[in-house]
C-alpha positions as CSV (number, residue, x, y, z in Angstrom):
1,M,0.0,0.0,0.0
2,N,1.5,3.4,-1.0
3,F,1.0,6.9,0.4
4,M,-1.7,7.8,-2.1
5,D,-3.8,4.7,-1.2
6,V,-3.4,5.4,2.5
7,A,-4.3,9.1,2.0
8,L,-7.5,8.2,0.0
9,I,-8.6,5.8,2.8
10,C,-7.9,8.4,5.5
11,K,-9.9,11.0,3.5
12,A,-12.8,8.6,3.1
13,L,-12.8,7.7,6.8
14,G,-12.6,11.4,7.7
15,D,-16.4,11.7,7.3
16,A,-18.3,10.5,10.3
17,N,-21.1,8.8,8.2
18,R,-18.5,6.9,6.1
19,F,-16.7,5.9,9.3
20,A,-19.9,4.6,10.8
21,I,-20.8,2.7,7.6
22,V,-17.4,0.9,7.7
23,H,-18.1,0.1,11.4
24,M,-21.5,-1.4,10.4
25,L,-20.0,-3.4,7.6
26,A,-17.6,-5.0,10.1
27,D,-20.5,-7.2,11.1
28,G,-20.9,-8.5,7.5
29,E,-22.5,-7.6,4.2
30,K,-25.4,-5.1,4.3
31,C,-27.9,-4.1,1.7
32,G,-28.0,-0.3,0.9
33,C,-31.5,-0.3,2.3
34,E,-30.2,-1.5,5.7
35,L,-27.6,1.3,5.8
36,L,-30.2,3.9,4.9
37,E,-32.4,2.9,7.9
38,R,-29.5,3.7,10.2
39,F,-28.8,7.2,8.9
40,E,-30.9,10.2,8.4
41,I,-29.7,10.8,4.8
42,T,-31.2,10.4,1.4
43,Q,-30.5,7.6,-1.0
44,P,-28.4,9.8,-3.3
45,T,-26.3,10.9,-0.3
46,L,-25.8,7.2,0.7
47,S,-24.8,6.4,-2.9
48,H,-22.2,9.2,-2.8
49,H,-20.7,7.9,0.4
50,M,-20.6,4.4,-0.9
51,K,-19.0,5.5,-4.2
52,I,-16.1,7.1,-2.2
53,L,-15.7,3.9,0.0
54,V,-15.7,1.7,-3.1
55,E,-13.3,3.9,-5.0
56,C,-10.7,4.0,-2.2
57,G,-10.8,0.2,-2.1
58,L,-12.3,-0.3,1.4
59,V,-15.7,-1.6,0.3
60,N,-17.0,-4.2,-2.2
61,D,-20.2,-3.4,-4.1
62,R,-22.3,-6.4,-5.3
63,K,-25.6,-5.7,-7.2
64,E,-28.4,-8.2,-6.9
65,G,-31.5,-7.1,-8.9
66,K,-32.1,-3.5,-8.0
67,W,-30.3,-3.7,-4.7
68,H,-26.7,-3.0,-3.9
69,H,-25.0,-5.1,-1.2
70,Y,-21.9,-3.8,0.4
71,S,-19.1,-5.6,2.4
72,L,-15.7,-4.7,3.6
73,K,-12.7,-5.5,1.4
74,Q,-10.7,-7.4,4.0
75,E,-7.4,-7.4,2.1
76,T,-7.4,-3.6,1.8
77,L,-8.4,-3.2,5.4
78,E,-5.6,-5.5,6.6
79,Q,-3.0,-3.7,4.5
80,F,-4.2,-0.4,5.9
81,V,-3.9,-1.6,9.4
82,M,-0.4,-3.1,8.7
83,Y,0.7,0.2,7.2
84,F,0.1,1.9,10.6
85,D,1.4,-1.1,12.6
86,A,4.7,-0.4,11.0
87,F,4.9,2.8,13.0
88,M,4.4,1.1,16.3
């Protein structure tokens, strides 16, 4: 993982809603509708947040019919954690 990858992930997690979404996905895959129930945001706003999380590589997006299902990309998350463990 390079500096740019780490910076993109940090920027994505700098938003409280996106940080909370990642925390929710730690329990496993969630449908976009489940995420919407948790937040007081519109569907387009959720889509914007999810696009950022997918683009930085933290989240997988799987479409099933008209629904999007999201899960954490474990490999990216592990590399991100290992990057900071190197400082310890």
